[in-house]
C-alpha positions as CSV (number, residue, x, y, z in Angstrom):
1,M,66.0,-42.1,14.0
2,Y,68.7,-40.5,11.9
3,T,71.8,-38.4,12.5
4,Y,71.8,-34.8,11.3
5,K,74.7,-35.6,9.0
6,N,73.7,-38.2,6.4
7,Y,76.3,-40.9,6.9
8,R,76.5,-43.4,4.0
9,T,78.2,-46.0,6.1
10,K,78.2,-47.0,9.8
11,K,82.0,-46.9,9.7
12,A,82.0,-43.2,8.8
13,F,79.4,-42.6,11.6
14,E,81.6,-44.4,14.2
15,E,84.7,-42.6,13.1
16,D,83.1,-39.2,13.8
17,V,81.8,-40.3,17.2
18,I,85.3,-41.7,18.1
19,A,86.9,-38.4,16.9
20,G,84.6,-36.5,19.4
21,K,82.6,-34.7,16.7
22,D,79.3,-33.2,17.8
23,V,76.9,-35.9,16.4
24,K,73.2,-35.5,17.2
25,I,70.1,-37.5,16.3
26,F,66.6,-36.6,15.3
27,Q,63.2,-38.2,14.4
28,P,61.8,-36.9,11.1
29,G,58.2,-35.6,10.9
30,G,55.2,-36.8,12.8
31,M,53.7,-35.5,15.9
32,F,54.9,-38.3,18.2
33,T,58.5,-37.4,18.7
34,P,60.3,-39.9,20.9
35,P,62.2,-38.6,24.0
36,E,65.4,-39.9,22.4
37,A,65.2,-37.0,19.9
38,S,65.2,-34.4,22.7
39,P,68.3,-32.2,22.9
40,S,68.6,-32.9,26.6
41,Y,68.1,-36.7,26.4
42,T,70.6,-39.1,28.1
43,G,70.3,-42.8,27.5
44,K,70.1,-45.4,24.7
45,A,68.8,-44.9,21.2
46,Y,68.7,-46.6,17.8
47,V,69.7,-44.9,14.5
48,E,69.8,-45.9,10.9
49,G,71.2,-44.7,7.7
50,P,71.5,-43.4,5.1
51,H,68.5,-41.1,5.1
52,F,65.2,-41.9,3.3
53,P,64.6,-42.2,0.3
54,L,67.8,-44.3,0.0
55,P,67.6,-47.8,1.4
56,H,68.9,-48.1,5.0
57,R,72.2,-50.0,4.9
58,W,73.2,-49.7,8.5
59,Y,71.7,-49.7,12.0
60,A,73.3,-48.9,15.3
61,E,72.5,-48.8,19.0
62,V,74.1,-45.7,20.5
63,D,74.6,-44.1,23.9
64,V,73.5,-40.4,24.1
65,V,74.5,-37.9,26.7
66,E,72.5,-34.6,26.7
67,G,71.5,-35.1,23.0
68,R,75.0,-36.0,21.8
69,V,76.0,-39.4,20.6
70,V,79.0,-40.6,22.7
71,R,79.3,-44.3,21.8
72,V,78.3,-46.6,19.0
73,K,77.6,-50.2,19.9
């Protein structure tokens, strides 16, 4: 899964989450969208960045509350 904003580094991603910005995640394409991509999802998810076609350079486990990332582990 990805964040809507294309973060180049995990540090930049974490800074926005800590600052309380509205960071949301999505699963690109495909007909099998996981529940973690739902705007009402609450729980654990995994994200990566930067977006394809660039090589992924960071990965993170996150806590999501009602579709919004609230903590990066």
